[in-house]
N, CA and C atoms as an extended XYZ file, in Angstrom:
591
Properties=species:S:1:pos:R:3:atomname:S:1:resname:S:1:resid:I:1 pbc="F F F"
N        -7.671       -3.771       -1.362 N   MET     1
C        -6.502       -2.979       -1.047 CA  MET     1
C        -5.310       -3.902       -0.845 C   MET     1
N        -4.151       -3.461       -1.302 N   LEU     2
C        -2.906       -4.213       -1.122 CA  LEU     2
C        -2.168       -3.726        0.117 C   LEU     2
N        -1.296       -4.559        0.651 N   PHE     3
C        -0.430       -4.132        1.747 CA  PHE     3
C         0.694       -3.288        1.137 C   PHE     3
N         1.121       -2.200        1.791 N   PRO     4
C         2.113       -1.308        1.178 CA  PRO     4
C         3.544       -1.838        1.165 C   PRO     4
N         3.810       -2.943        1.852 N   LEU     5
C         5.133       -3.568        1.859 CA  LEU     5
C         5.008       -4.987        1.320 C   LEU     5
N         6.136       -5.600        0.977 N   LYS     6
C         6.110       -6.976        0.482 CA  LYS     6
C         5.984       -7.993        1.611 C   LYS     6
N         5.971       -7.535        2.845 N   PHE     7
C         5.891       -8.426        4.003 CA  PHE     7
C         5.117       -7.728        5.111 C   PHE     7
N         4.609       -8.521        6.041 N   ARG     8
C         3.997       -7.953        7.236 CA  ARG     8
C         5.095       -7.818        8.293 C   ARG     8
N         5.178       -6.648        8.920 N   PRO     9
C         6.250       -6.454        9.907 CA  PRO     9
C         6.183       -7.452       11.058 C   PRO     9
N         7.352       -7.825       11.567 N   LYS    10
C         7.437       -8.738       12.706 CA  LYS    10
C         6.794       -8.101       13.939 C   LYS    10
N         7.030       -6.804       14.150 N   ASP    11
C         6.429       -6.073       15.260 CA  ASP    11
C         5.047       -5.592       14.831 C   ASP    11
N         4.014       -6.046       15.525 N   SER    12
C         2.637       -5.758       15.128 CA  SER    12
C         2.329       -4.265       15.136 C   SER    12
N         1.651       -3.813       14.087 N   TYR    13
C         1.206       -2.418       14.005 CA  TYR    13
C        -0.050       -2.194       14.857 C   TYR    13
N        -0.505       -3.239       15.559 N   LYS    14
C        -1.708       -3.149       16.390 CA  LYS    14
C        -1.374       -3.042       17.878 C   LYS    14
N        -0.088       -2.942       18.201 N   GLU    15
C         0.331       -2.947       19.602 CA  GLU    15
C         1.229       -1.764       19.918 C   GLU    15
N         1.258       -1.411       21.212 N   GLY    16
C         2.186       -0.413       21.724 CA  GLY    16
C         2.078        0.928       21.024 C   GLY    16
N         3.205        1.587       20.881 N   MET    17
C         3.258        2.908       20.262 CA  MET    17
C         3.002        2.856       18.757 C   MET    17
N         3.031        1.670       18.167 N   ARG    18
C         2.829        1.537       16.718 CA  ARG    18
C         1.361        1.609       16.320 C   ARG    18
N         0.457        1.379       17.258 N   ARG    19
C        -0.966        1.251       16.933 CA  ARG    19
C        -1.639        2.608       16.738 C   ARG    19
N        -2.722        2.591       15.991 N   PHE    20
C        -3.565        3.767       15.821 CA  PHE    20
C        -4.180        4.123       17.166 C   PHE    20
N        -4.147        5.407       17.544 N   GLY    21
C        -4.745        5.860       18.791 CA  GLY    21
C        -3.831        5.826       19.992 C   GLY    21
N        -2.592        5.336       19.844 N   ALA    22
C        -1.648        5.333       20.966 CA  ALA    22
C        -1.350        6.773       21.384 C   ALA    22
N        -1.110        6.969       22.679 N   ASN    23
C        -0.812        8.308       23.173 CA  ASN    23
C         0.521        8.826       22.641 C   ASN    23
N         0.547       10.111       22.343 N   ARG    24
C         1.752       10.825       21.912 CA  ARG    24
C         1.880       12.091       22.750 C   ARG    24
N         3.092       12.618       22.849 N   ASP    25
C         3.352       13.867       23.585 CA  ASP    25
C         2.722       13.833       24.976 C   ASP    25
N         3.005       12.758       25.733 N   HIS    26
C         2.512       12.602       27.106 CA  HIS    26
C         0.987       12.712       27.185 C   HIS    26
N         0.298       12.164       26.190 N   GLY    27
C        -1.154       12.127       26.186 CA  GLY    27
C        -1.829       13.361       25.614 C   GLY    27
N        -1.050       14.311       25.106 N   ARG    28
C        -1.646       15.531       24.554 CA  ARG    28
C        -2.263       15.302       23.175 C   ARG    28
N        -1.863       14.242       22.495 N   ARG    29
C        -2.466       13.899       21.212 CA  ARG    29
C        -2.406       12.395       21.041 C   ARG    29
N        -3.075       11.906       20.005 N   LYS    30
C        -3.087       10.473       19.722 CA  LYS    30
C        -2.447       10.186       18.371 C   LYS    30
N        -1.911        8.978       18.245 N   HIS    31
C        -1.244        8.534       17.018 CA  HIS    31
C        -2.277        8.395       15.903 C   HIS    31
N        -2.040        9.060       14.797 N   ALA    32
C        -3.022        9.149       13.715 CA  ALA    32
C        -2.878        8.072       12.655 C   ALA    32
N        -2.008        7.112       12.854 N   GLY    33
C        -1.824        6.064       11.858 CA  GLY    33
C        -1.316        4.789       12.487 C   GLY    33
N        -0.863        3.869       11.643 N   CYS    34
C        -0.202        2.640       12.069 CA  CYS    34
C         1.238        2.690       11.585 C   CYS    34
N         2.172        2.320       12.458 N   ASP    35
C         3.585        2.289       12.086 CA  ASP    35
C         3.970        0.874       11.672 C   ASP    35
N         4.434        0.744       10.434 N   LEU    36
C         4.866       -0.533        9.873 CA  LEU    36
C         6.387       -0.544        9.880 C   LEU    36
N         6.974       -1.158       10.901 N   TYR    37
C         8.429       -1.161       11.036 CA  TYR    37
C         9.069       -1.936        9.881 C   TYR    37
N        10.095       -1.340        9.289 N   ALA    38
C        10.805       -1.958        8.165 CA  ALA    38
C        12.176       -1.315        8.060 C   ALA    38
N        13.157       -2.023        7.524 N   PRO    39
C        14.498       -1.454        7.371 CA  PRO    39
C        14.517       -0.266        6.405 C   PRO    39
N        15.444        0.637        6.624 N   ILE    40
C        15.644        1.766        5.719 CA  ILE    40
C        15.887        1.218        4.315 C   ILE    40
N        15.241        1.802        3.330 N   GLY    41
C        15.394        1.368        1.945 CA  GLY    41
C        14.373        0.344        1.486 C   GLY    41
N        13.517       -0.133        2.392 N   THR    42
C        12.474       -1.086        2.002 CA  THR    42
C        11.507       -0.426        1.016 C   THR    42
N        11.211       -1.053       -0.121 N   PRO    43
C        10.277       -0.463       -1.079 CA  PRO    43
C         8.867       -0.305       -0.501 C   PRO    43
N         8.224        0.806       -0.850 N   VAL    44
C         6.855        1.108       -0.429 CA  VAL    44
C         6.001        1.195       -1.692 C   VAL    44
N         4.888        0.454       -1.720 N   PHE    45
C         4.048        0.340       -2.905 CA  PHE    45
C         2.680        0.992       -2.695 C   PHE    45
N         2.090        1.469       -3.785 N   ALA    46
C         0.723        1.988       -3.755 CA  ALA    46
C        -0.226        0.837       -3.432 C   ALA    46
N        -1.180        1.089       -2.533 N   VAL    47
C        -2.110        0.042       -2.117 CA  VAL    47
C        -3.276       -0.126       -3.088 C   VAL    47
N        -3.435        0.832       -4.005 N   ALA    48
C        -4.504        0.782       -5.010 CA  ALA    48
C        -4.176        1.811       -6.089 C   ALA    48
N        -4.915        1.786       -7.191 N   ASP    49
C        -4.764        2.827       -8.210 CA  ASP    49
C        -5.116        4.176       -7.588 C   ASP    49
N        -4.517        5.239       -8.106 N   GLY    50
C        -4.838        6.551       -7.572 CA  GLY    50
C        -4.096        7.679       -8.244 C   GLY    50
N        -4.178        8.859       -7.633 N   THR    51
C        -3.529       10.070       -8.116 CA  THR    51
C        -2.753       10.697       -6.966 C   THR    51
N        -1.501       11.033       -7.225 N   VAL    52
C        -0.676       11.665       -6.191 CA  VAL    52
C        -1.208       13.070       -5.918 C   VAL    52
N        -1.428       13.357       -4.648 N   ILE    53
C        -1.834       14.695       -4.224 CA  ILE    53
C        -0.599       15.555       -4.019 C   ILE    53
N         0.405       15.007       -3.294 N   ALA    54
C         1.620       15.766       -2.991 CA  ALA    54
C         2.679       14.846       -2.407 C   ALA    54
N         3.934       15.285       -2.482 N   ALA    55
C         5.065       14.668       -1.783 CA  ALA    55
C         5.828       15.811       -1.144 C   ALA    55
N         6.159       15.692        0.146 N   TYR    56
C         6.686       16.842        0.881 CA  TYR    56
C         7.433       16.401        2.143 C   TYR    56
N         8.253       17.294        2.723 N   PRO    57
C         8.924       16.989        3.996 CA  PRO    57
C         7.886       16.704        5.086 C   PRO    57
N         8.199       15.718        5.941 N   PHE    58
C         7.205       15.264        6.915 CA  PHE    58
C         7.708       15.295        8.350 C   PHE    58
N         8.639       14.412        8.716 N   TYR    59
C         8.995       14.253       10.124 CA  TYR    59
C        10.436       13.786       10.244 C   TYR    59
N        11.232       14.493       11.034 N   LEU    60
C        12.618       14.145       11.332 CA  LEU    60
C        13.427       13.802       10.080 C   LEU    60
N        13.313       14.630        9.065 N   GLY    61
C        14.094       14.449        7.840 CA  GLY    61
C        13.477       13.512        6.821 C   GLY    61
N        12.336       12.911        7.155 N   SER    62
C        11.660       12.018        6.206 CA  SER    62
C        10.620       12.809        5.420 C   SER    62
N        10.050       12.175        4.419 N   TRP    63
C         9.009       12.783        3.580 CA  TRP    63
C         7.727       11.974        3.688 C   TRP    63
N         6.660       12.544        3.140 N   ALA    64
C         5.372       11.855        3.040 CA  ALA    64
C         4.866       11.976        1.611 C   ALA    64
N         4.117       10.975        1.192 N   ILE    65
C         3.462       10.970       -0.118 CA  ILE    65
C         1.971       10.789        0.134 C   ILE    65
N         1.167       11.732       -0.341 N   GLU    66
C        -0.284       11.618       -0.233 CA  GLU    66
C        -0.840       11.149       -1.568 C   GLU    66
N        -1.712       10.144       -1.510 N   VAL    67
C        -2.331        9.608       -2.725 CA  VAL    67
C        -3.837        9.494       -2.515 C   VAL    67
N        -4.589       10.029       -3.465 N   ASP    68
C        -6.043        9.867       -3.493 CA  ASP    68
C        -6.325        8.579       -4.258 C   ASP    68
N        -6.831        7.575       -3.533 N   HIS    69
C        -7.092        6.274       -4.145 CA  HIS    69
C        -8.554        6.120       -4.581 C   HIS    69
N        -9.256        7.230       -4.710 N   GLY    70
C       -10.632        7.186       -5.194 CA  GLY    70
C       -11.648        7.110       -4.082 C   GLY    70
N       -11.654        6.020       -3.335 N   THR    71
C       -12.602        5.871       -2.227 CA  THR    71
C       -11.953        6.157       -0.875 C   THR    71
N       -10.674        6.442       -0.869 N   PHE    72
C        -9.953        6.809        0.347 CA  PHE    72
C        -8.647        7.490       -0.039 C   PHE    72
N        -8.057        8.183        0.941 N   VAL    73
C        -6.770        8.876        0.760 CA  VAL    73
C        -5.780        8.260        1.740 C   VAL    73
N        -4.540        8.047        1.287 N   VAL    74
C        -3.486        7.520        2.162 CA  VAL    74
C        -2.333        8.505        2.215 C   VAL    74
N        -1.825        8.698        3.431 N   ARG    75
C        -0.540        9.382        3.599 CA  ARG    75
C         0.478        8.306        3.951 C   ARG    75
N         1.450        8.115        3.050 N   TYR    76
C         2.559        7.188        3.258 CA  TYR    76
C         3.675        8.024        3.871 C   TYR    76
N         3.789        8.014        5.187 N   GLY    77
C         4.733        8.886        5.875 CA  GLY    77
C         6.045        8.209        6.192 C   GLY    77
N         7.071        9.030        6.350 N   GLU    78
C         8.410        8.628        6.774 CA  GLU    78
C         9.150        7.826        5.708 C   GLU    78
N         8.987        8.271        4.464 N   VAL    79
C         9.750        7.715        3.343 CA  VAL    79
C        10.994        8.573        3.111 C   VAL    79
N        11.907        8.059        2.307 N   LYS    80
C        13.100        8.827        1.934 CA  LYS    80
C        12.693       10.069        1.134 C   LYS    80
N        13.443       11.164        1.278 N   PRO    81
C        13.138       12.372        0.500 CA  PRO    81
C        13.163       12.150       -1.015 C   PRO    81
N        14.006       11.224       -1.474 N   LYS    82
C        14.042       10.929       -2.912 CA  LYS    82
C        12.976        9.878       -3.197 C   LYS    82
N        11.816       10.345       -3.669 N   VAL    83
C        10.714        9.420       -3.972 CA  VAL    83
C        10.968        8.768       -5.327 C   VAL    83
N        10.146        7.793       -5.671 N   ALA    84
C        10.309        7.075       -6.941 CA  ALA    84
C        10.126        8.040       -8.118 C   ALA    84
N        10.777        7.757       -9.249 N   PRO    85
C        10.628        8.611      -10.435 CA  PRO    85
C         9.165        8.778      -10.832 C   PRO    85
N         8.791       10.007      -11.159 N   GLY    86
C         7.442       10.296      -11.624 CA  GLY    86
C         6.424       10.537      -10.520 C   GLY    86
N         6.824       10.359       -9.265 N   ILE    87
C         5.890       10.568       -8.154 CA  ILE    87
C         5.874       12.053       -7.811 C   ILE    87
N         4.838       12.730       -8.299 N   LYS    88
C         4.663       14.165       -8.059 CA  LYS    88
C         3.175       14.478       -8.150 C   LYS    88
N         2.793       15.657       -7.694 N   ALA    89
C         1.386       16.045       -7.671 CA  ALA    89
C         0.756       15.863       -9.049 C   ALA    89
N        -0.390       15.198       -9.087 N   GLY    90
C        -1.126       14.973      -10.321 CA  GLY    90
C        -0.780       13.690      -11.051 C   GLY    90
N         0.317       13.024      -10.668 N   ALA    91
C         0.729       11.788      -11.341 CA  ALA    91
C        -0.239       10.650      -11.014 C   ALA    91
N        -0.575        9.856      -12.020 N   LYS    92
C        -1.396        8.660      -11.823 CA  LYS    92
C        -0.494        7.528      -11.357 C   LYS    92
N        -0.969        6.752      -10.390 N   VAL    93
C        -0.228        5.581       -9.931 CA  VAL    93
C        -1.122        4.357      -10.028 C   VAL    93
N        -0.502        3.224      -10.237 N   ALA    94
C        -1.220        1.955      -10.309 CA  ALA    94
C        -0.991        1.171       -9.024 C   ALA    94
N        -1.941        0.334       -8.675 N   ALA    95
C        -1.744       -0.577       -7.551 CA  ALA    95
C        -0.447       -1.343       -7.775 C   ALA    95
N         0.318       -1.517       -6.726 N   ARG    96
C         1.617       -2.212       -6.737 CA  ARG    96
C         2.764       -1.343       -7.267 C   ARG    96
N         2.485       -0.112       -7.679 N   GLN    97
C         3.553        0.745       -8.200 CA  GLN    97
C         4.441        1.238       -7.059 C   GLN    97
N         5.742        1.260       -7.308 N   LEU    98
C         6.703        1.759       -6.330 CA  LEU    98
C         6.500        3.257       -6.126 C   LEU    98
N         6.324        3.661       -4.864 N   LEU    99
C         6.190        5.079       -4.525 CA  LEU    99
C         7.492        5.651       -3.986 C   LEU    99
N         8.197        4.875       -3.207 N   GLY   100
C         9.436        5.325       -2.579 CA  GLY   100
C         9.994        4.227       -1.706 C   GLY   100
N        10.845        4.620       -0.758 N   GLU   101
C        11.478        3.668        0.145 CA  GLU   101
C        11.388        4.179        1.571 C   GLU   101
N        11.389        3.253        2.520 N   VAL   102
C        11.393        3.623        3.934 CA  VAL   102
C        12.602        4.506        4.214 C   VAL   102
N        12.362        5.603        4.932 N   GLY   103
C        13.411        6.589        5.181 CA  GLY   103
C        14.023        6.494        6.568 C   GLY   103
N        15.017        7.322        6.772 N   LEU   104
C        15.711        7.444        8.051 CA  LEU   104
C        15.042        8.525        8.873 C   LEU   104
N        14.762        8.228       10.131 N   LEU   105
C        14.252        9.234       11.063 CA  LEU   105
C        15.443        9.756       11.861 C   LEU   105
N        15.835       10.984       11.592 N   LYS   106
C        17.025       11.556       12.228 CA  LYS   106
C        16.843       11.620       13.741 C   LYS   106
N        17.835       11.068       14.444 N   GLY   107
C        17.817       11.081       15.900 CA  GLY   107
C        17.128        9.892       16.535 C   GLY   107
N        16.500        9.039       15.745 N   LEU   108
C        15.849        7.842       16.268 CA  LEU   108
C        16.492        6.595       15.691 C   LEU   108
N        16.472        5.521       16.448 N   LYS   109
C        17.046        4.262       15.983 CA  LYS   109
C        15.937        3.333       15.518 C   LYS   109
N        15.093        3.856       14.615 N   MET   110
C        14.004        3.049       14.074 CA  MET   110
C        13.629        3.593       12.705 C   MET   110
N        13.010        2.753       11.917 N   SER   111
C        12.535        3.168       10.595 CA  SER   111
C        11.229        2.443       10.322 C   SER   111
N        10.363        3.097        9.561 N   MET   112
C         9.011        2.575        9.379 CA  MET   112
C         8.298        3.333        8.286 C   MET   112
N         7.140        2.819        7.915 N   ILE   113
C         6.147        3.586        7.166 CA  ILE   113
C         5.062        3.957        8.165 C   ILE   113
N         4.806        5.235        8.262 N   HIS   114
C         3.689        5.743        9.074 CA  HIS   114
C         2.507        5.831        8.115 C   HIS   114
N         1.510        4.967        8.298 N   PHE   115
C         0.412        4.781        7.348 CA  PHE   115
C        -0.865        5.390        7.898 C   PHE   115
N        -1.357        6.452        7.251 N   GLU   116
C        -2.595        7.115        7.645 CA  GLU   116
C        -3.630        6.964        6.535 C   GLU   116
N        -4.905        6.848        6.930 N   MET   117
C        -6.003        6.750        5.958 CA  MET   117
C        -7.086        7.776        6.275 C   MET   117
N        -7.669        8.320        5.214 N   PHE   118
C        -8.743        9.298        5.315 CA  PHE   118
C        -9.842        8.875        4.338 C   PHE   118
N       -11.093        9.144        4.695 N   SER   119
C       -12.208        8.707        3.855 CA  SER   119
C       -12.346        9.532        2.582 C   SER   119
N       -11.796       10.748        2.585 N   GLY   120
C       -11.943       11.636        1.440 CA  GLY   120
C       -13.181       12.522        1.540 C   GLY   120
N       -13.942       12.402        2.649 N   ALA   121
C       -15.153       13.205        2.816 CA  ALA   121
C       -14.844       14.670        3.104 C   ALA   121
N       -13.663       14.943        3.658 N   ALA   122
C       -13.265       16.325        3.963 CA  ALA   122
C       -12.219       16.779        2.952 C   ALA   122
N       -11.967       18.061        2.921 N   LYS   123
C       -10.973       18.636        2.006 CA  LYS   123
C        -9.952       19.420        2.807 C   LYS   123
N        -8.812       19.715        2.176 N   GLY   124
C        -7.782       20.517        2.818 CA  GLY   124
C        -6.638       19.682        3.351 C   GLY   124
N        -5.704       20.331        4.071 N   PRO   125
C        -4.525       19.632        4.591 CA  PRO   125
C        -4.905       18.488        5.525 C   PRO   125
N        -4.093       17.421        5.505 N   LEU   126
C        -4.365       16.266        6.354 CA  LEU   126
C        -4.027       16.545        7.812 C   LEU   126
N        -2.995       17.350        8.061 N   THR   127
C        -2.632       17.730        9.431 CA  THR   127
C        -3.366       19.013        9.796 C   THR   127
N        -4.107       18.934       10.915 N   VAL   128
C        -4.842       20.100       11.422 CA  VAL   128
C        -4.516       20.201       12.907 C   VAL   128
N        -3.556       21.055       13.258 N   LYS   129
C        -3.042       21.140       14.632 CA  LYS   129
C        -4.129       21.422       15.658 C   LYS   129
N        -5.153       22.178       15.315 N   GLY   130
C        -6.193       22.531       16.275 CA  GLY   130
C        -7.346       21.553       16.346 C   GLY   130
N        -7.177       20.335       15.832 N   ASN   131
C        -8.267       19.359       15.828 CA  ASN   131
C        -7.894       18.148       16.691 C   ASN   131
N        -8.110       18.252       18.019 N   PRO   132
C        -7.748       17.132       18.889 CA  PRO   132
C        -8.698       15.946       18.686 C   PRO   132
N        -8.344       14.728       19.076 N   PRO   133
C        -7.080       14.395       19.724 CA  PRO   133
C        -5.969       13.998       18.742 C   PRO   133
N        -6.302       13.819       17.455 N   TYR   134
C        -5.323       13.312       16.492 CA  TYR   134
C        -4.559       14.417       15.766 C   TYR   134
N        -5.085       15.636       15.792 N   GLN   135
C        -4.514       16.761       15.044 CA  GLN   135
C        -4.464       16.447       13.549 C   GLN   135
N        -5.560       15.889       13.073 N   ARG   136
C        -5.710       15.526       11.670 CA  ARG   136
C        -7.059       16.009       11.163 C   ARG   136
N        -7.218       15.921        9.849 N   ARG   137
C        -8.463       16.292        9.208 CA  ARG   137
C        -9.606       15.430        9.757 C   ARG   137
N       -10.830       15.931        9.693 N   SER   138
C       -11.980       15.280       10.325 CA  SER   138
C       -12.341       13.922        9.740 C   SER   138
N       -11.865       13.590        8.538 N   ASP   139
C       -12.211       12.302        7.926 CA  ASP   139
C       -11.157       11.216        8.158 C   ASP   139
N       -10.288       11.421        9.152 N   LEU   140
C        -9.290       10.406        9.514 CA  LEU   140
C        -9.979        9.095        9.860 C   LEU   140
N        -9.412        7.972        9.392 N   MET   141
C        -9.940        6.638        9.679 CA  MET   141
C        -8.861        5.796       10.345 C   MET   141
N        -9.281        4.818       11.116 N   ASP   142
C        -8.367        3.829       11.683 CA  ASP   142
C        -7.979        2.868       10.553 C   ASP   142
N        -6.692        2.838       10.163 N   PRO   143
C        -6.299        1.954        9.046 CA  PRO   143
C        -6.158        0.489        9.430 C   PRO   143
N        -6.238        0.173       10.719 N   THR   144
C        -5.965       -1.194       11.180 CA  THR   144
C        -6.786       -2.259       10.457 C   THR   144
N        -8.124       -2.151       10.384 N   PRO   145
C        -8.863       -3.228        9.707 CA  PRO   145
C        -8.554       -3.330        8.219 C   PRO   145
N        -8.192       -2.213        7.592 N   PHE   146
C        -7.849       -2.239        6.170 CA  PHE   146
C        -6.500       -2.938        5.959 C   PHE   146
N        -5.550       -2.660        6.845 N   LEU   147
C        -4.251       -3.335        6.757 CA  LEU   147
C        -4.389       -4.818        7.063 C   LEU   147
N        -5.240       -5.152        8.040 N   ASP   148
C        -5.465       -6.568        8.379 CA  ASP   148
C        -6.001       -7.347        7.180 C   ASP   148
N        -6.891       -6.729        6.421 N   ALA   149
C        -7.535       -7.397        5.283 CA  ALA   149
C        -6.754       -7.248        3.980 C   ALA   149
N        -5.687       -6.467        3.992 N   ALA   150
C        -4.954       -6.159        2.755 CA  ALA   150
C        -4.317       -7.398        2.147 C   ALA   150
N        -4.329       -7.445        0.828 N   ASP   151
C        -3.719       -8.512        0.044 CA  ASP   151
C        -2.202       -8.359        0.096 C   ASP   151
N        -1.502       -9.438        0.290 N   MET   152
C        -0.036       -9.414        0.349 CA  MET   152
C         0.587       -9.620       -1.026 C   MET   152
N         0.108       -8.936       -2.034 N   GLN   153
C         0.618       -9.112       -3.389 CA  GLN   153
C         1.461       -7.934       -3.854 C   GLN   153
N         1.842       -7.025       -2.984 N   ALA   154
C         2.612       -5.855       -3.406 CA  ALA   154
C         3.853       -6.294       -4.173 C   ALA   154
N         4.037       -5.725       -5.338 N   GLY   155
C         5.220       -5.997       -6.142 CA  GLY   155
C         5.142       -7.248       -6.989 C   GLY   155
N         4.044       -8.003       -6.922 N   LYS   156
C         3.909       -9.236       -7.710 CA  LYS   156
C         2.806       -9.059       -8.736 C   LYS   156
N         2.887       -9.749       -9.868 N   PRO   157
C         1.794       -9.673      -10.836 CA  PRO   157
C         0.569      -10.391      -10.297 C   PRO   157
N        -0.625      -10.036      -10.764 N   PRO   158
C        -1.827      -10.722      -10.293 CA  PRO   158
C        -1.820      -12.182      -10.717 C   PRO   158
N        -2.430      -13.012       -9.895 N   SER   159
C        -2.527      -14.436      -10.211 CA  SER   159
C        -3.687      -14.662      -11.170 C   SER   159
N        -3.605      -15.717      -12.016 N   PRO   160
C        -4.735      -16.008      -12.892 CA  PRO   160
C        -5.915      -16.479      -12.051 C   PRO   160
N        -7.128      -16.316      -12.574 N   CYS   161
C        -8.318      -16.707      -11.816 CA  CYS   161
C        -8.632      -18.191      -11.984 C   CYS   161
N        -7.921      -18.910      -12.861 N   PHE   162
C        -8.115      -20.345      -13.016 CA  PHE   162
C        -6.794      -20.966      -13.442 C   PHE   162
N        -6.713      -22.296      -13.322 N   TRP   163
C        -5.484      -22.996      -13.673 CA  TRP   163
C        -5.840      -24.327      -14.301 C   TRP   163
N        -5.079      -24.705      -15.301 N   PHE   164
C        -5.207      -26.009      -15.929 CA  PHE   164
C        -3.821      -26.626      -16.014 C   PHE   164
N        -3.716      -27.950      -15.908 N   PRO   165
C        -2.407      -28.590      -16.030 CA  PRO   165
C        -1.727      -28.168      -17.335 C   PRO   165
N        -0.478      -27.844      -17.235 N   GLY   166
C         0.289      -27.435      -18.410 CA  GLY   166
C         0.179      -25.965      -18.737 C   GLY   166
N        -0.739      -25.251      -18.070 N   LEU   167
C        -0.944      -23.833      -18.345 CA  LEU   167
C        -0.055      -23.012      -17.423 C   LEU   167
N         0.688      -22.083      -17.984 N   GLN   168
C         1.567      -21.228      -17.201 CA  GLN   168
C         1.245      -19.775      -17.484 C   GLN   168
N         1.419      -18.944      -16.450 N   THR   169
C         1.212      -17.517      -16.676 CA  THR   169
C         2.438      -16.949      -17.356 C   THR   169
N         2.205      -16.007      -18.210 N   GLY   170
C         3.294      -15.306      -18.885 CA  GLY   170
C         3.157      -13.822      -18.655 C   GLY   170
N         4.083      -13.044      -19.183 N   GLY   171
C         4.050      -11.611      -18.987 CA  GLY   171
C         2.822      -10.954      -19.582 C   GLY   171
N         2.228      -11.543      -20.631 N   ARG   172
C         1.076      -10.917      -21.289 CA  ARG   172
C        -0.100      -11.858      -21.408 C   ARG   172
N        -0.203      -12.841      -20.558 N   GLY   173
C        -1.337      -13.746      -20.635 CA  GLY   173
C        -0.921      -15.155      -20.287 C   GLY   173
N        -1.437      -16.122      -21.007 N   PHE   174
C        -1.168      -17.513      -20.701 CA  PHE   174
C        -0.371      -18.168      -21.812 C   PHE   174
N         0.416      -19.162      -21.418 N   GLY   175
C         1.189      -19.934      -22.374 CA  GLY   175
C         1.189      -21.387      -21.949 C   GLY   175
N         1.718      -22.245      -22.764 N   LEU   176
C         1.791      -23.667      -22.457 CA  LEU   176
C         3.226      -24.061      -22.208 C   LEU   176
N         3.414      -25.010      -21.283 N   ASP   177
C         4.763      -25.514      -21.121 CA  ASP   177
C         5.083      -26.443      -22.295 C   ASP   177
N         6.323      -26.872      -22.411 N   ALA   178
C         6.769      -27.639      -23.583 CA  ALA   178
C         6.132      -29.023      -23.669 C   ALA   178
N         5.635      -29.545      -22.538 N   ASP   179
C         5.118      -30.901      -22.517 CA  ASP   179
C         3.601      -31.006      -22.634 C   ASP   179
N         2.912      -29.894      -22.725 N   SER   180
C         1.448      -29.947      -22.703 CA  SER   180
C         0.846      -29.066      -23.774 C   SER   180
N        -0.377      -29.466      -24.182 N   ARG   181
C        -1.191      -28.635      -25.065 CA  ARG   181
C        -2.592      -28.622      -24.484 C   ARG   181
N        -3.199      -27.472      -24.448 N   VAL   182
C        -4.563      -27.368      -23.955 CA  VAL   182
C        -5.431      -26.966      -25.121 C   VAL   182
N        -6.478      -27.726      -25.360 N   GLY   183
C        -7.390      -27.408      -26.444 CA  GLY   183
C        -8.735      -26.976      -25.898 C   GLY   183
N        -9.391      -26.131      -26.626 N   LEU   184
C       -10.707      -25.659      -26.251 CA  LEU   184
C       -11.664      -26.008      -27.383 C   LEU   184
N       -12.669      -26.792      -27.065 N   ALA   185
C       -13.646      -27.184      -28.082 CA  ALA   185
C       -15.014      -26.697      -27.652 C   ALA   185
N       -15.789      -26.260      -28.596 N   HIS   186
C       -17.130      -25.773      -28.298 CA  HIS   186
C       -18.123      -26.660      -29.035 C   HIS   186
N       -19.046      -27.172      -28.273 N   GLY   187
C       -20.054      -28.001      -28.911 CA  GLY   187
C       -21.302      -28.094      -28.052 C   GLY   187
N       -22.445      -27.757      -28.624 N   GLY   188
C       -23.702      -27.850      -27.881 CA  GLY   188
C       -23.740      -26.989      -26.637 C   GLY   188
N       -23.036      -25.849      -26.677 N   GLY   189
C       -23.056      -24.951      -25.527 CA  GLY   189
C       -22.121      -25.369      -24.410 C   GLY   189
N       -21.362      -26.453      -24.604 N   GLN   190
C       -20.444      -26.914      -23.576 CA  GLN   190
C       -19.004      -26.628      -24.003 C   GLN   190
N       -18.167      -26.316      -23.045 N   PHE   191
C       -16.742      -26.138      -23.320 CA  PHE   191
C       -16.005      -27.337      -22.737 C   PHE   191
N       -15.106      -27.922      -23.528 N   GLY   192
C       -14.316      -29.026      -23.044 CA  GLY   192
C       -12.843      -28.697      -23.085 C   GLY   192
N       -12.125      -29.113      -22.099 N   PHE   193
C       -10.684      -28.852      -22.014 CA  PHE   193
C        -9.951      -30.175      -22.075 C   PHE   193
N        -8.947      -30.248      -22.903 N   THR   194
C        -8.159      -31.485      -22.986 CA  THR   194
C        -6.699      -31.124      -22.751 C   THR   194
N        -5.999      -31.991      -22.075 N   ASN   195
C        -4.596      -31.767      -21.780 CA  ASN   195
C        -3.801      -32.853      -22.483 C   ASN   195
N        -2.903      -32.448      -23.377 N   GLY   196
C        -2.103      -33.397      -24.123 CA  GLY   196
C        -2.908      -34.007      -25.262 C   GLY   196
N        -2.239      -34.358      -26.346 N   MET   197
C        -2.942      -34.949      -27.466 CA  MET   197
C        -2.101      -36.028      -28.077 C   MET   197
């Protein structure tokens, strides 16, 4: 899984009111996600390949985007109402694809992505008012360990799995710099690599 932002927030999503399970409404419910503080307009990326379930009004003038990522579902909450082009119910998304931007929470002096995760074992709306303490669907998961382990490659191309002197990554594979040539020879079941000739 990738991290949904290009950076880890300075304010930890594991502390205070930002953490999963923090009290809300004077203890009447618990926080159902992790809040990733970021400036308004910060790009938000898909954490894995998936299919958009819905995009809709969410909280204090912000929107949410729900994506089924195959083995889990994410609600990317508190984004701007104008989501990225093509983000609508049924649309396929790729890991690292732009979903939207961090939105403004009307009446509050803060902005963030409210990140919720569900296992996908249950069906129906993610918000279930009569299901304490989180008021969420029964398959709600704590996203903290997934965010902790997430790859910080959002918005960047994947790195090659190997490197040789003079070898550079290109938009569609590998290329050589102007000063080097890499040769591949096959003989007796062995591969040999030579740099420069």
